[in-house]
All heavy atoms as TSV, in Angstrom:
chain	resi	resn	atom	element	x	y	z
A	1	MET	N	N	158.523	84.184	62.744
A	1	MET	CA	C	157.815	83.341	63.683
A	1	MET	C	C	158.824	82.374	64.311
A	1	MET	O	O	159.602	81.746	63.614
A	1	MET	CB	C	156.709	82.569	62.967
A	1	MET	CG	C	155.997	81.582	63.848
A	1	MET	SD	S	154.676	80.674	63.041
A	1	MET	CE	C	153.437	81.931	62.928
A	2	THR	N	N	158.766	82.250	65.624
A	2	THR	CA	C	159.660	81.326	66.318
A	2	THR	C	C	159.076	79.919	66.302
A	2	THR	O	O	157.886	79.727	66.010
A	2	THR	CB	C	159.860	81.754	67.785
A	2	THR	OG1	O	158.620	81.619	68.473
A	2	THR	CG2	C	160.380	83.179	67.896
A	3	LEU	N	N	159.907	78.955	66.633
A	3	LEU	CA	C	159.432	77.573	66.707
A	3	LEU	C	C	158.348	77.453	67.765
A	3	LEU	O	O	157.329	76.790	67.553
A	3	LEU	CB	C	160.593	76.628	67.025
A	3	LEU	CG	C	160.238	75.151	67.158
A	3	LEU	CD1	C	159.643	74.619	65.868
A	3	LEU	CD2	C	161.453	74.354	67.563
A	4	ARG	N	N	158.538	78.118	68.892
A	4	ARG	CA	C	157.532	78.071	69.962
A	4	ARG	C	C	156.200	78.630	69.464
A	4	ARG	O	O	155.140	78.056	69.732
A	4	ARG	CB	C	158.000	78.853	71.177
A	4	ARG	CG	C	156.996	78.833	72.290
A	4	ARG	CD	C	157.466	79.610	73.493
A	4	ARG	NE	N	156.452	79.577	74.535
A	4	ARG	CZ	C	156.616	80.012	75.740
A	4	ARG	NH1	N	157.764	80.538	76.095
A	4	ARG	NH2	N	155.658	79.944	76.616
A	5	GLU	N	N	156.227	79.725	68.762
A	5	GLU	CA	C	154.988	80.317	68.235
A	5	GLU	C	C	154.305	79.368	67.260
A	5	GLU	O	O	153.086	79.208	67.295
A	5	GLU	CB	C	155.281	81.656	67.563
A	5	GLU	CG	C	155.699	82.742	68.521
A	5	GLU	CD	C	156.237	83.981	67.806
A	5	GLU	OE1	O	156.561	83.917	66.605
A	5	GLU	OE2	O	156.334	85.010	68.488
A	6	ALA	N	N	155.100	78.749	66.394
A	6	ALA	CA	C	154.531	77.826	65.410
A	6	ALA	C	C	153.919	76.608	66.089
A	6	ALA	O	O	152.796	76.200	65.765
A	6	ALA	CB	C	155.605	77.398	64.420
A	7	LEU	N	N	154.641	76.026	67.057
A	7	LEU	CA	C	154.124	74.842	67.739
A	7	LEU	C	C	152.930	75.186	68.633
A	7	LEU	O	O	152.054	74.347	68.844
A	7	LEU	CB	C	155.230	74.176	68.557
A	7	LEU	CG	C	156.366	73.544	67.754
A	7	LEU	CD1	C	157.437	72.994	68.691
A	7	LEU	CD2	C	155.850	72.458	66.829
A	8	SER	N	N	152.878	76.402	69.142
A	8	SER	CA	C	151.758	76.821	69.995
A	8	SER	C	C	150.455	76.947	69.216
A	8	SER	O	O	149.377	76.927	69.811
A	8	SER	CB	C	152.081	78.152	70.673
A	8	SER	OG	O	153.140	77.997	71.581
A	9	GLN	N	N	150.526	77.067	67.912
A	9	GLN	CA	C	149.325	77.201	67.089
A	9	GLN	C	C	148.668	75.863	66.779
A	9	GLN	O	O	147.546	75.829	66.278
A	9	GLN	CB	C	149.666	77.926	65.788
A	9	GLN	CG	C	150.038	79.366	66.004
A	9	GLN	CD	C	150.351	80.082	64.703
A	9	GLN	OE1	O	150.263	79.510	63.628
A	9	GLN	NE2	N	150.712	81.340	64.810
A	10	ILE	N	N	149.337	74.761	67.095
A	10	ILE	CA	C	148.773	73.436	66.837
A	10	ILE	C	C	147.695	73.156	67.885
A	10	ILE	O	O	147.952	73.271	69.082
A	10	ILE	CB	C	149.868	72.355	66.891
A	10	ILE	CG1	C	150.899	72.620	65.775
A	10	ILE	CG2	C	149.267	70.960	66.769
A	10	ILE	CD1	C	152.100	71.722	65.844
A	11	PRO	N	N	146.492	72.802	67.455
A	11	PRO	CA	C	145.415	72.515	68.422
A	11	PRO	C	C	145.788	71.329	69.309
A	11	PRO	O	O	146.337	70.337	68.847
A	11	PRO	CB	C	144.218	72.171	67.539
A	11	PRO	CG	C	144.559	72.641	66.183
A	11	PRO	CD	C	146.057	72.675	66.081
A	12	ASP	N	N	145.484	71.441	70.588
A	12	ASP	CA	C	145.805	70.403	71.564
A	12	ASP	C	C	144.567	69.539	71.807
A	12	ASP	O	O	143.599	69.988	72.411
A	12	ASP	CB	C	146.274	71.057	72.864
A	12	ASP	CG	C	146.873	70.072	73.838
A	12	ASP	OD1	O	146.704	68.848	73.624
A	12	ASP	OD2	O	147.499	70.512	74.804
A	13	PRO	N	N	144.561	68.278	71.356
A	13	PRO	CA	C	143.386	67.425	71.505
A	13	PRO	C	C	143.274	66.771	72.882
A	13	PRO	O	O	142.310	66.070	73.149
A	13	PRO	CB	C	143.607	66.360	70.429
A	13	PRO	CG	C	145.089	66.234	70.355
A	13	PRO	CD	C	145.608	67.650	70.574
A	14	ARG	N	N	144.250	67.008	73.760
A	14	ARG	CA	C	144.230	66.366	75.070
A	14	ARG	C	C	143.191	67.002	75.984
A	14	ARG	O	O	142.693	68.090	75.732
A	14	ARG	CB	C	145.611	66.468	75.733
A	14	ARG	CG	C	146.703	65.795	74.917
A	14	ARG	CD	C	148.065	66.016	75.524
A	14	ARG	NE	N	148.370	67.444	75.551
A	14	ARG	CZ	C	149.294	67.989	76.326
A	14	ARG	NH1	N	150.002	67.249	77.132
A	14	ARG	NH2	N	149.520	69.282	76.277
A	15	ALA	N	N	142.888	66.321	77.087
A	15	ALA	CA	C	141.932	66.828	78.075
A	15	ALA	C	C	142.472	68.104	78.712
A	15	ALA	O	O	143.668	68.391	78.664
A	15	ALA	CB	C	141.687	65.767	79.142
A	16	GLN	N	N	141.613	68.857	79.324
A	16	GLN	CA	C	141.991	70.128	79.927
A	16	GLN	C	C	142.893	69.965	81.146
A	16	GLN	O	O	143.527	70.912	81.577
A	16	GLN	CB	C	140.738	70.916	80.329
A	16	GLN	CG	C	139.906	71.351	79.148
A	16	GLN	CD	C	140.669	72.284	78.207
A	16	GLN	OE1	O	141.497	73.064	78.636
A	16	GLN	NE2	N	140.397	72.171	76.927
A	17	ASN	N	N	142.990	68.772	81.711
A	17	ASN	CA	C	143.805	68.568	82.900
A	17	ASN	C	C	145.244	68.177	82.561
A	17	ASN	O	O	145.902	67.497	83.322
A	17	ASN	CB	C	143.166	67.517	83.814
A	17	ASN	CG	C	143.032	66.177	83.121
A	17	ASN	OD1	O	143.289	66.046	81.937
A	17	ASN	ND2	N	142.602	65.173	83.863
A	18	ARG	N	N	145.717	68.613	81.429
A	18	ARG	CA	C	147.072	68.272	81.003
A	18	ARG	C	C	148.105	68.985	81.886
A	18	ARG	O	O	147.852	70.075	82.396
A	18	ARG	CB	C	147.269	68.618	79.544
A	18	ARG	CG	C	147.036	70.083	79.254
A	18	ARG	CD	C	146.945	70.334	77.755
A	18	ARG	NE	N	146.615	71.708	77.517
A	18	ARG	CZ	C	145.415	72.147	77.200
A	18	ARG	NH1	N	144.426	71.305	77.078
A	18	ARG	NH2	N	145.197	73.417	76.992
A	19	GLN	N	N	149.279	68.372	82.010
A	19	GLN	CA	C	150.308	68.912	82.896
A	19	GLN	C	C	151.343	69.737	82.130
A	19	GLN	O	O	151.866	70.711	82.663
A	19	GLN	CB	C	151.007	67.769	83.624
A	19	GLN	CG	C	152.021	68.233	84.636
A	19	GLN	CD	C	152.578	67.080	85.454
A	19	GLN	OE1	O	152.199	65.937	85.256
A	19	GLN	NE2	N	153.473	67.384	86.349
A	20	TYR	N	N	151.657	69.348	80.910
A	20	TYR	CA	C	152.695	70.017	80.128
A	20	TYR	C	C	152.088	70.630	78.869
A	20	TYR	O	O	151.181	70.059	78.275
A	20	TYR	CB	C	153.788	69.026	79.728
A	20	TYR	CG	C	154.447	68.387	80.919
A	20	TYR	CD1	C	154.204	67.066	81.250
A	20	TYR	CD2	C	155.299	69.124	81.734
A	20	TYR	CE1	C	154.802	66.480	82.351
A	20	TYR	CE2	C	155.901	68.549	82.838
A	20	TYR	CZ	C	155.655	67.230	83.143
A	20	TYR	OH	O	156.241	66.672	84.232
A	21	PRO	N	N	152.630	71.761	78.407
A	21	PRO	CA	C	152.103	72.358	77.175
A	21	PRO	C	C	152.467	71.502	75.959
A	21	PRO	O	O	153.559	70.931	75.886
A	21	PRO	CB	C	152.791	73.722	77.123
A	21	PRO	CG	C	154.039	73.567	77.921
A	21	PRO	CD	C	153.713	72.556	78.984
A	22	LEU	N	N	151.538	71.400	75.029
A	22	LEU	CA	C	151.767	70.593	73.834
A	22	LEU	C	C	152.987	71.077	73.068
A	22	LEU	O	O	153.787	70.266	72.598
A	22	LEU	CB	C	150.527	70.618	72.930
A	22	LEU	CG	C	150.638	69.788	71.653
A	22	LEU	CD1	C	150.825	68.314	71.985
A	22	LEU	CD2	C	149.410	69.989	70.784
A	23	TRP	N	N	153.171	72.398	72.961
A	23	TRP	CA	C	154.321	72.906	72.206
A	23	TRP	C	C	155.629	72.411	72.815
A	23	TRP	O	O	156.571	72.096	72.086
A	23	TRP	CB	C	154.291	74.436	72.105
A	23	TRP	CG	C	154.650	75.147	73.375
A	23	TRP	CD1	C	153.788	75.614	74.321
A	23	TRP	CD2	C	155.963	75.463	73.846
A	23	TRP	NE1	N	154.485	76.188	75.355
A	23	TRP	CE2	C	155.826	76.112	75.091
A	23	TRP	CE3	C	157.239	75.255	73.335
A	23	TRP	CZ2	C	156.914	76.560	75.832
A	23	TRP	CZ3	C	158.325	75.693	74.080
A	23	TRP	CH2	C	158.167	76.340	75.309
A	24	GLY	N	N	155.702	72.295	74.138
A	24	GLY	CA	C	156.916	71.820	74.793
A	24	GLY	C	C	157.186	70.355	74.502
A	24	GLY	O	O	158.324	69.954	74.246
A	25	LEU	N	N	156.129	69.548	74.527
A	25	LEU	CA	C	156.289	68.129	74.216
A	25	LEU	C	C	156.719	67.928	72.770
A	25	LEU	O	O	157.597	67.116	72.477
A	25	LEU	CB	C	154.979	67.391	74.490
A	25	LEU	CG	C	154.535	67.345	75.946
A	25	LEU	CD1	C	153.146	66.727	76.052
A	25	LEU	CD2	C	155.527	66.603	76.795
A	26	LEU	N	N	156.102	68.681	71.861
A	26	LEU	CA	C	156.475	68.572	70.440
A	26	LEU	C	C	157.909	69.037	70.214
A	26	LEU	O	O	158.652	68.430	69.435
A	26	LEU	CB	C	155.500	69.374	69.582
A	26	LEU	CG	C	154.066	68.850	69.557
A	26	LEU	CD1	C	153.167	69.817	68.789
A	26	LEU	CD2	C	153.999	67.457	68.973
A	27	ALA	N	N	158.308	70.094	70.902
A	27	ALA	CA	C	159.682	70.595	70.767
A	27	ALA	C	C	160.676	69.559	71.299
A	27	ALA	O	O	161.723	69.330	70.693
A	27	ALA	CB	C	159.844	71.923	71.496
A	28	LEU	N	N	160.355	68.918	72.430
A	28	LEU	CA	C	161.223	67.878	72.977
A	28	LEU	C	C	161.378	66.730	71.987
A	28	LEU	O	O	162.491	66.252	71.742
A	28	LEU	CB	C	160.663	67.357	74.303
A	28	LEU	CG	C	161.370	66.142	74.895
A	28	LEU	CD1	C	162.822	66.461	75.223
A	28	LEU	CD2	C	160.629	65.638	76.116
A	29	ILE	N	N	160.271	66.291	71.406
A	29	ILE	CA	C	160.322	65.208	70.426
A	29	ILE	C	C	161.159	65.622	69.214
A	29	ILE	O	O	161.992	64.849	68.732
A	29	ILE	CB	C	158.897	64.786	70.016
A	29	ILE	CG1	C	158.193	64.134	71.201
A	29	ILE	CG2	C	158.917	63.852	68.808
A	29	ILE	CD1	C	156.698	63.946	71.021
A	30	LEU	N	N	160.978	66.840	68.751
A	30	LEU	CA	C	161.744	67.333	67.606
A	30	LEU	C	C	163.238	67.361	67.911
A	30	LEU	O	O	164.054	66.862	67.126
A	30	LEU	CB	C	161.258	68.730	67.208
A	30	LEU	CG	C	162.004	69.407	66.070
A	30	LEU	CD1	C	161.843	68.613	64.784
A	30	LEU	CD2	C	161.504	70.815	65.879
A	31	VAL	N	N	163.613	67.911	69.058
A	31	VAL	CA	C	165.031	67.980	69.437
A	31	VAL	C	C	165.606	66.575	69.579
A	31	VAL	O	O	166.714	66.300	69.114
A	31	VAL	CB	C	165.207	68.796	70.740
A	31	VAL	CG1	C	166.619	68.676	71.277
A	31	VAL	CG2	C	164.854	70.253	70.500
A	32	ALA	N	N	164.865	65.681	70.197
A	32	ALA	CA	C	165.344	64.307	70.371
A	32	ALA	C	C	165.524	63.619	69.019
A	32	ALA	O	O	166.546	62.961	68.785
A	32	ALA	CB	C	164.375	63.520	71.251
A	33	PHE	N	N	164.562	63.778	68.121
A	33	PHE	CA	C	164.673	63.150	66.808
A	33	PHE	C	C	165.832	63.734	66.003
A	33	PHE	O	O	166.509	63.018	65.271
A	33	PHE	CB	C	163.365	63.248	66.041
A	33	PHE	CG	C	162.331	62.230	66.462
A	33	PHE	CD1	C	162.445	61.519	67.651
A	33	PHE	CD2	C	161.227	61.995	65.691
A	33	PHE	CE1	C	161.504	60.584	68.043
A	33	PHE	CE2	C	160.262	61.063	66.064
A	33	PHE	CZ	C	160.406	60.356	67.239
A	34	LEU	N	N	166.076	65.035	66.155
A	34	LEU	CA	C	167.229	65.641	65.486
A	34	LEU	C	C	168.547	65.129	66.063
A	34	LEU	O	O	169.587	65.202	65.411
A	34	LEU	CB	C	167.171	67.166	65.578
A	34	LEU	CG	C	166.079	67.833	64.747
A	34	LEU	CD1	C	166.002	69.323	65.073
A	34	LEU	CD2	C	166.333	67.623	63.265
A	35	SER	N	N	168.467	64.593	67.286
A	35	SER	CA	C	169.643	64.010	67.934
A	35	SER	C	C	169.714	62.501	67.680
A	35	SER	O	O	170.374	61.777	68.417
A	35	SER	CB	C	169.596	64.283	69.440
A	35	SER	OG	O	169.632	65.663	69.676
A	36	ARG	N	N	169.003	62.046	66.675
A	36	ARG	CA	C	169.028	60.661	66.197
A	36	ARG	C	C	168.309	59.670	67.096
A	36	ARG	O	O	168.581	58.473	67.060
A	36	ARG	CB	C	170.449	60.224	65.908
A	36	ARG	CG	C	171.132	61.145	64.893
A	36	ARG	CD	C	172.466	60.645	64.515
A	36	ARG	NE	N	172.316	59.382	63.802
A	36	ARG	CZ	C	172.674	59.170	62.552
A	36	ARG	NH1	N	173.191	60.131	61.857
A	36	ARG	NH2	N	172.519	57.999	62.003
A	37	VAL	N	N	167.381	60.143	67.925
A	37	VAL	CA	C	166.511	59.253	68.696
A	37	VAL	C	C	165.457	58.729	67.737
A	37	VAL	O	O	164.956	59.475	66.894
A	37	VAL	CB	C	165.870	60.025	69.872
A	37	VAL	CG1	C	164.781	59.221	70.524
A	37	VAL	CG2	C	166.932	60.436	70.875
A	38	ASP	N	N	165.113	57.447	67.846
A	38	ASP	CA	C	164.196	56.880	66.851
A	38	ASP	C	C	162.931	56.247	67.448
A	38	ASP	O	O	162.240	55.494	66.776
A	38	ASP	CB	C	164.922	55.865	65.983
A	38	ASP	CG	C	165.474	54.700	66.772
A	38	ASP	OD1	O	165.358	54.709	68.010
A	38	ASP	OD2	O	166.026	53.773	66.149
A	39	SER	N	N	162.626	56.561	68.718
A	39	SER	CA	C	161.417	56.016	69.320
A	39	SER	C	C	160.957	56.935	70.450
A	39	SER	O	O	161.728	57.751	70.953
A	39	SER	CB	C	161.670	54.615	69.878
A	39	SER	OG	O	162.542	54.680	71.002
A	40	LEU	N	N	159.696	56.775	70.858
A	40	LEU	CA	C	159.204	57.575	71.979
A	40	LEU	C	C	159.887	57.168	73.278
A	40	LEU	O	O	160.121	57.993	74.145
A	40	LEU	CB	C	157.688	57.456	72.096
A	40	LEU	CG	C	156.910	58.164	70.983
A	40	LEU	CD1	C	155.422	57.943	71.160
A	40	LEU	CD2	C	157.226	59.643	70.963
A	41	ARG	N	N	160.222	55.914	73.421
A	41	ARG	CA	C	160.993	55.484	74.599
A	41	ARG	C	C	162.362	56.157	74.594
A	41	ARG	O	O	162.870	56.575	75.626
A	41	ARG	CB	C	161.154	53.975	74.616
A	41	ARG	CG	C	161.950	53.519	75.838
A	41	ARG	CD	C	161.770	52.090	76.117
A	41	ARG	NE	N	160.434	51.958	76.679
A	41	ARG	CZ	C	159.835	50.810	76.904
A	41	ARG	NH1	N	160.427	49.692	76.623
A	41	ARG	NH2	N	158.631	50.765	77.407
A	42	GLY	N	N	162.939	56.306	73.404
A	42	GLY	CA	C	164.210	57.014	73.281
A	42	GLY	C	C	164.078	58.487	73.641
A	42	GLY	O	O	165.001	59.081	74.192
A	43	VAL	N	N	162.916	59.078	73.342
A	43	VAL	CA	C	162.664	60.475	73.719
A	43	VAL	C	C	162.670	60.589	75.236
A	43	VAL	O	O	163.241	61.526	75.800
A	43	VAL	CB	C	161.330	60.991	73.131
A	43	VAL	CG1	C	160.985	62.356	73.682
A	43	VAL	CG2	C	161.397	61.026	71.609
A	44	GLU	N	N	162.073	59.628	75.920
A	44	GLU	CA	C	162.082	59.638	77.382
A	44	GLU	C	C	163.510	59.555	77.911
A	44	GLU	O	O	163.902	60.308	78.806
A	44	GLU	CB	C	161.267	58.474	77.937
A	44	GLU	CG	C	161.302	58.407	79.449
A	44	GLU	CD	C	160.716	57.139	80.016
A	44	GLU	OE1	O	160.328	56.243	79.254
A	44	GLU	OE2	O	160.667	57.048	81.257
A	45	ARG	N	N	164.300	58.657	77.354
A	45	ARG	CA	C	165.707	58.533	77.779
A	45	ARG	C	C	166.470	59.819	77.496
A	45	ARG	O	O	167.287	60.259	78.305
A	45	ARG	CB	C	166.360	57.357	77.061
A	45	ARG	CG	C	165.932	56.024	77.578
A	45	ARG	CD	C	166.770	54.907	76.950
A	45	ARG	NE	N	165.910	53.762	76.805
A	45	ARG	CZ	C	165.601	53.168	75.663
A	45	ARG	NH1	N	166.115	53.562	74.535
A	45	ARG	NH2	N	164.802	52.138	75.648
A	46	PHE	N	N	166.204	60.413	76.349
A	46	PHE	CA	C	166.859	61.670	75.978
A	46	PHE	C	C	166.515	62.761	76.988
A	46	PHE	O	O	167.388	63.512	77.422
A	46	PHE	CB	C	166.424	62.083	74.567
A	46	PHE	CG	C	166.993	63.388	74.112
A	46	PHE	CD1	C	168.255	63.448	73.555
A	46	PHE	CD2	C	166.268	64.563	74.233
A	46	PHE	CE1	C	168.784	64.656	73.133
A	46	PHE	CE2	C	166.789	65.770	73.821
A	46	PHE	CZ	C	168.058	65.814	73.262
A	47	ALA	N	N	165.246	62.855	77.370
A	47	ALA	CA	C	164.816	63.873	78.330
A	47	ALA	C	C	165.474	63.650	79.689
A	47	ALA	O	O	165.911	64.609	80.337
A	47	ALA	CB	C	163.298	63.855	78.468
A	48	ARG	N	N	165.564	62.405	80.125
A	48	ARG	CA	C	166.202	62.109	81.412
A	48	ARG	C	C	167.698	62.386	81.372
A	48	ARG	O	O	168.281	62.807	82.375
A	48	ARG	CB	C	165.944	60.665	81.812
A	48	ARG	CG	C	164.510	60.392	82.196
A	48	ARG	CD	C	164.330	58.943	82.648
A	48	ARG	NE	N	162.942	58.617	82.818
A	48	ARG	CZ	C	162.249	58.842	83.927
A	48	ARG	NH1	N	162.833	59.408	84.955
A	48	ARG	NH2	N	160.977	58.498	83.994
A	49	ALA	N	N	168.322	62.180	80.231
A	49	ALA	CA	C	169.760	62.400	80.101
A	49	ALA	C	C	170.105	63.879	79.917
A	49	ALA	O	O	171.257	64.269	80.099
A	49	ALA	CB	C	170.304	61.599	78.916
A	50	ASN	N	N	169.125	64.699	79.546
A	50	ASN	CA	C	169.357	66.121	79.275
A	50	ASN	C	C	168.358	67.003	80.026
A	50	ASN	O	O	167.652	67.809	79.407
A	50	ASN	CB	C	169.260	66.382	77.765
A	50	ASN	CG	C	170.300	65.628	76.991
A	50	ASN	OD1	O	171.469	65.993	76.994
A	50	ASN	ND2	N	169.893	64.543	76.350
A	51	PRO	N	N	168.303	66.901	81.350
A	51	PRO	CA	C	167.307	67.669	82.099
A	51	PRO	C	C	167.497	69.180	81.990
A	51	PRO	O	O	166.540	69.937	82.193
A	51	PRO	CB	C	167.490	67.189	83.544
A	51	PRO	CG	C	168.887	66.687	83.600
A	51	PRO	CD	C	169.150	66.118	82.232
A	52	HIS	N	N	168.689	69.620	81.631
A	52	HIS	CA	C	168.940	71.060	81.486
A	52	HIS	C	C	168.158	71.661	80.315
A	52	HIS	O	O	167.945	72.866	80.277
A	52	HIS	CB	C	170.438	71.311	81.310
A	52	HIS	CG	C	171.008	70.646	80.094
A	52	HIS	ND1	N	171.328	69.299	80.057
A	52	HIS	CD2	C	171.291	71.143	78.867
A	52	HIS	CE1	C	171.793	68.995	78.851
A	52	HIS	NE2	N	171.776	70.101	78.112
A	53	LEU	N	N	167.700	70.840	79.380
A	53	LEU	CA	C	166.931	71.332	78.230
A	53	LEU	C	C	165.461	71.585	78.571
A	53	LEU	O	O	164.806	72.415	77.938
A	53	LEU	CB	C	166.994	70.325	77.070
A	53	LEU	CG	C	168.340	70.118	76.409
A	53	LEU	CD1	C	168.227	69.040	75.355
A	53	LEU	CD2	C	168.845	71.409	75.800
A	54	LEU	N	N	164.946	70.849	79.532
A	54	LEU	CA	C	163.514	70.863	79.796
A	54	LEU	C	C	162.933	72.233	80.145
A	54	LEU	O	O	161.891	72.601	79.609
A	54	LEU	CB	C	163.169	69.823	80.867
A	54	LEU	CG	C	163.570	68.385	80.520
A	54	LEU	CD1	C	163.170	67.440	81.632
A	54	LEU	CD2	C	162.987	67.952	79.190
A	55	PRO	N	N	163.585	73.042	80.990
A	55	PRO	CA	C	163.010	74.368	81.264
A	55	PRO	C	C	162.937	75.275	80.016
A	55	PRO	O	O	162.024	76.074	79.889
A	55	PRO	CB	C	163.983	74.972	82.299
A	55	PRO	CG	C	164.654	73.806	82.913
A	55	PRO	CD	C	164.738	72.768	81.837
A	56	HIS	N	N	163.856	75.068	79.094
A	56	HIS	CA	C	163.833	75.861	77.856
A	56	HIS	C	C	162.672	75.455	76.943
A	56	HIS	O	O	162.287	76.204	76.059
A	56	HIS	CB	C	165.163	75.691	77.098
A	56	HIS	CG	C	166.335	76.171	77.874
A	56	HIS	ND1	N	166.586	77.507	78.112
A	56	HIS	CD2	C	167.330	75.497	78.491
A	56	HIS	CE1	C	167.678	77.627	78.826
A	56	HIS	NE2	N	168.148	76.415	79.080
A	57	LEU	N	N	162.142	74.258	77.191
A	57	LEU	CA	C	161.034	73.745	76.386
A	57	LEU	C	C	159.703	73.838	77.123
A	57	LEU	O	O	158.708	73.270	76.701
A	57	LEU	CB	C	161.311	72.273	75.997
A	57	LEU	CG	C	162.594	72.035	75.205
A	57	LEU	CD1	C	162.827	70.555	75.019
A	57	LEU	CD2	C	162.539	72.754	73.864
A	58	GLY	N	N	159.685	74.546	78.235
A	58	GLY	CA	C	158.460	74.726	78.987
A	58	GLY	C	C	158.032	73.505	79.768
A	58	GLY	O	O	156.885	73.367	80.141
A	59	LEU	N	N	158.967	72.588	80.004
A	59	LEU	CA	C	158.643	71.332	80.704
A	59	LEU	C	C	159.269	71.291	82.078
A	59	LEU	O	O	160.209	71.935	82.380
A	59	LEU	CB	C	159.143	70.139	79.876
A	59	LEU	CG	C	158.605	70.075	78.451
A	59	LEU	CD1	C	159.266	68.954	77.676
A	59	LEU	CD2	C	157.105	69.880	78.466
């Protein structure tokens, strides 16, 4: 099972009008935390600093 498959099995409690897939957001948070980011604001900075990663995460 791939990470994407595992994260895709997590139920998404958000409204149906969501813009990004939950598995992609969770993967971004995981990658950022593995890169020693310690806050959600840091995850945002990480995403802005590494835009080349986003298409690989479905974002």
